[in-house]
KEZA-739981 format. One record per residue (C-alpha): residue in one letter; x, y, z. Coordinates in Angstrom, 3 decimals. Example, Ala and Ser with C-alpha at 12.3 -4.5 7.8 and 13.67 -1.06 7.14 Angstrom:
BEGIN
resn_c1_c2_c3
A_12.300_-4.500_7.800 .
S_13.670_-1.060_7.140 .
end
This chain:
BEGIN
resn_c1_c2_c3
M_65.743_-38.224_-22.976 .
P_62.771_-37.373_-25.205 .
D_60.237_-34.632_-24.643 .
V_56.703_-36.001_-24.469 .
I_53.264_-34.442_-24.679 .
F_50.211_-36.320_-23.414 .
N_46.612_-35.496_-22.662 .
G_45.679_-34.346_-19.182 .
P_42.361_-33.401_-17.596 .
D_42.857_-29.715_-18.455 .
G_44.673_-30.004_-21.785 .
R_48.103_-31.106_-22.941 .
I_50.814_-31.923_-20.400 .
E_54.526_-31.559_-21.116 .
G_56.983_-34.081_-19.783 .
R_60.441_-35.645_-20.019 .
Y_60.524_-39.403_-20.193 .
Q_63.275_-42.004_-20.095 .
H_62.169_-45.455_-21.164 .
S_64.061_-48.371_-19.723 .
K_65.485_-51.001_-22.042 .
E_64.980_-53.681_-19.421 .
P_62.025_-56.056_-19.756 .
N_59.233_-55.520_-17.223 .
A_61.058_-52.434_-15.974 .
P_59.666_-50.647_-12.905 .
V_58.182_-47.171_-13.310 .
V_58.440_-43.951_-11.314 .
L_56.619_-40.636_-11.467 .
L_58.432_-37.494_-10.277 .
L_56.603_-34.371_-9.111 .
H_57.972_-30.845_-8.967 .
P_57.597_-28.048_-6.371 .
H_54.969_-25.307_-6.245 .
P_54.014_-23.958_-9.693 .
M_53.393_-20.467_-8.322 .
H_56.879_-20.230_-6.846 .
G_58.928_-21.214_-9.868 .
G_58.566_-24.970_-9.597 .
T_59.105_-26.948_-12.812 .
M_60.046_-30.464_-13.829 .
N_63.599_-29.179_-14.403 .
N_64.085_-28.384_-10.718 .
K_67.490_-29.691_-9.601 .
V_66.103_-31.760_-6.723 .
V_63.564_-33.402_-9.038 .
Y_66.249_-34.108_-11.616 .
T_68.499_-35.618_-8.944 .
M_65.774_-38.115_-8.065 .
F_64.969_-38.707_-11.744 .
H_68.589_-39.645_-12.393 .
A_68.739_-41.926_-9.344 .
F_65.767_-43.962_-10.553 .
A_66.745_-43.968_-14.236 .
K_70.204_-45.378_-13.551 .
R_68.525_-48.260_-11.699 .
G_66.545_-49.247_-14.778 .
F_63.261_-47.484_-14.044 .
S_61.148_-45.994_-16.802 .
A_60.996_-42.488_-15.358 .
L_58.632_-39.613_-16.109 .
R_58.791_-36.075_-14.817 .
F_56.309_-33.494_-16.076 .
N_55.069_-29.946_-15.674 .
F_51.840_-29.422_-13.784 .
R_49.084_-27.474_-15.550 .
G_50.055_-23.932_-16.413 .
V_53.807_-24.594_-16.196 .
G_56.003_-24.565_-19.311 .
R_54.051_-25.983_-22.231 .
S_51.446_-27.684_-20.045 .
Q_48.019_-26.195_-20.608 .
G_45.599_-24.950_-17.958 .
G_46.118_-22.935_-14.807 .
F_47.069_-23.503_-11.180 .
D_44.308_-25.295_-9.257 .
H_45.559_-25.265_-5.642 .
G_46.424_-28.959_-5.668 .
V_43.104_-30.393_-6.837 .
G_43.849_-30.210_-10.545 .
E_47.507_-30.998_-9.976 .
L_46.557_-34.299_-8.341 .
S_44.474_-35.079_-11.420 .
D_47.494_-34.203_-13.591 .
A_49.625_-36.638_-11.597 .
A_47.044_-39.398_-11.998 .
A_46.953_-38.789_-15.753 .
A_50.747_-38.849_-15.898 .
L_50.854_-42.151_-14.032 .
D_48.254_-43.561_-16.429 .
W_50.451_-42.480_-19.343 .
V_53.654_-44.044_-18.044 .
Q_51.822_-47.251_-17.134 .
S_50.299_-47.435_-20.626 .
H_53.852_-47.486_-22.000 .
N_54.932_-50.059_-19.412 .
P_51.968_-52.441_-19.038 .
D_54.131_-55.157_-17.491 .
A_56.008_-52.946_-15.045 .
S_57.367_-54.933_-12.129 .
R_56.778_-52.144_-9.596 .
C_55.613_-48.545_-9.291 .
W_57.038_-45.642_-7.260 .
V_56.317_-41.956_-6.779 .
A_58.769_-39.240_-5.756 .
G_58.094_-35.564_-5.094 .
F_59.734_-32.413_-3.817 .
S_57.926_-29.872_-1.587 .
F_54.469_-29.231_-3.130 .
G_55.163_-32.253_-5.339 .
A_55.707_-34.377_-2.235 .
W_52.231_-33.431_-0.989 .
I_50.686_-34.338_-4.342 .
G_52.691_-37.550_-4.472 .
M_51.515_-38.709_-1.062 .
Q_47.912_-38.097_-2.064 .
L_48.441_-40.118_-5.229 .
L_49.961_-42.876_-3.104 .
M_46.688_-43.141_-1.186 .
R_44.636_-43.396_-4.365 .
R_46.732_-45.828_-6.378 .
P_47.350_-49.135_-4.611 .
E_49.919_-50.203_-7.200 .
I_52.391_-47.627_-5.828 .
E_54.668_-49.606_-3.544 .
G_57.247_-47.000_-2.535 .
F_57.773_-43.259_-2.199 .
I_60.392_-40.582_-1.718 .
S_59.258_-37.258_-0.267 .
I_61.744_-34.399_-0.140 .
S_60.816_-31.489_2.155 .
P_57.091_-32.281_2.354 .
P_55.311_-29.022_3.357 .
A_53.818_-30.406_6.567 .
D_53.439_-26.909_8.009 .
R_50.964_-25.669_5.403 .
Y_49.197_-28.701_3.956 .
D_47.140_-31.364_5.661 .
F_48.736_-34.824_5.620 .
T_46.166_-36.510_7.866 .
F_44.896_-38.422_4.827 .
L_47.838_-40.774_5.439 .
A_45.786_-42.847_7.831 .
P_47.345_-45.258_7.502 .
C_50.170_-44.691_5.038 .
P_49.954_-47.689_2.682 .
S_53.592_-47.971_1.602 .
S_57.114_-47.690_2.891 .
G_59.283_-44.777_1.858 .
L_61.918_-42.146_2.524 .
I_61.468_-38.588_3.809 .
V_64.411_-36.168_3.538 .
Q_64.615_-32.698_5.068 .
G_67.240_-29.980_5.446 .
D_67.796_-28.585_8.932 .
K_68.275_-25.058_7.521 .
D_65.102_-25.113_5.428 .
E_63.764_-21.566_5.433 .
T_60.468_-22.561_3.785 .
V_59.357_-25.740_5.565 .
P_60.183_-25.970_9.303 .
E_62.122_-29.109_10.113 .
A_60.097_-29.713_13.275 .
D_56.880_-30.125_11.269 .
V_58.458_-32.615_8.888 .
A_60.023_-34.559_11.760 .
K_56.617_-34.790_13.427 .
L_55.042_-36.126_10.226 .
A_57.848_-38.623_9.687 .
H_57.627_-39.856_13.272 .
K_53.872_-40.346_12.980 .
L_54.237_-42.363_9.782 .
A_57.193_-44.370_11.083 .
N_55.132_-45.594_14.026 .
Q_52.531_-47.224_11.799 .
R_52.512_-50.980_11.481 .
D_53.647_-53.037_8.493 .
I_55.591_-50.253_6.770 .
T_59.036_-48.706_7.180 .
V_59.498_-44.955_6.858 .
D_63.056_-43.651_7.000 .
Y_63.606_-40.003_7.966 .
K_66.930_-38.452_7.025 .
L_68.076_-34.964_7.962 .
I_70.753_-33.190_5.923 .
K_72.664_-30.742_8.070 .
G_73.186_-27.298_6.603 .
A_70.713_-27.849_3.760 .
N_68.227_-25.132_2.830 .
H_64.916_-25.747_1.066 .
F_66.523_-26.183_-2.347 .
F_69.517_-28.156_-1.028 .
T_71.946_-25.575_-2.392 .
D_75.461_-27.091_-2.364 .
K_73.951_-30.230_-0.809 .
L_72.665_-32.037_-3.916 .
P_75.500_-34.606_-3.891 .
E_74.619_-35.489_-0.298 .
L_70.939_-35.710_-1.203 .
E_71.739_-37.950_-4.148 .
G_73.825_-40.172_-1.901 .
L_70.948_-40.614_0.551 .
V_68.510_-41.425_-2.231 .
D_70.961_-43.873_-3.817 .
K_71.556_-45.653_-0.516 .
Y_67.846_-45.865_0.220 .
L_66.965_-47.223_-3.227 .
D_69.720_-49.816_-3.073 .
K_68.226_-51.076_0.189 .
A_64.560_-50.839_-0.836 .
L_65.064_-52.511_-4.214 .
A_67.247_-55.343_-2.956 .
P_65.863_-58.863_-3.428 .
A_63.695_-59.944_-0.511 .
A_66.270_-62.417_0.741 .
E_68.796_-59.616_1.142 .
K_66.502_-57.269_3.059 .
P_66.494_-56.989_6.853 .
A_63.274_-57.567_8.755 .
K_60.864_-54.625_8.589 .
V_61.251_-52.252_11.513 .
A_59.552_-48.856_11.491 .
K_62.098_-46.200_12.290 .
A_62.986_-42.578_11.956 .
S_66.526_-41.345_12.128 .
end
């Protein structure tokens, strides 16, 4: 899994990239939690998602936002970080010009950035948001949410109240023409301590369903569970 350095809007950006050997492989961008609270691309939740996509043949990129690790620049309260994510997606697409599909996945602060990127890049067809901070950031830009996806939350999250995430998930799940699954992991705190295998299982199950050939998929029904 090679280290990569690419140009971002505020200097060099550091990443880890796994290139798929499959022709026309899909791509995914993975976004880490808050840079000012220890978030990096090596976060265990981010790596869990990275591994789930990579083993399904995705070309997968995770990277450090500006000011984290070897990425240049400084924290920009989400504005610059969204620009970093757009630059990272440009980079991975430049190395996969014939990608069959495009996804974004984020954890906490990274989930908020990822959902904003989803609204700006119509080629993104699916998302995974883990513990989106619906209590402290505005998600009303998802009007409507353009793609189907998965939201996962722990019921013992001490950082992001479960009720706020459930409310967001319910709002998105009631929109037409998309399917948003909401999964709650009992006993899980914000970082899913001792619950990463369960989280990985949920992500695996969701991806198997979402990536199945169209003929194998059930009819679209918006739901939250």
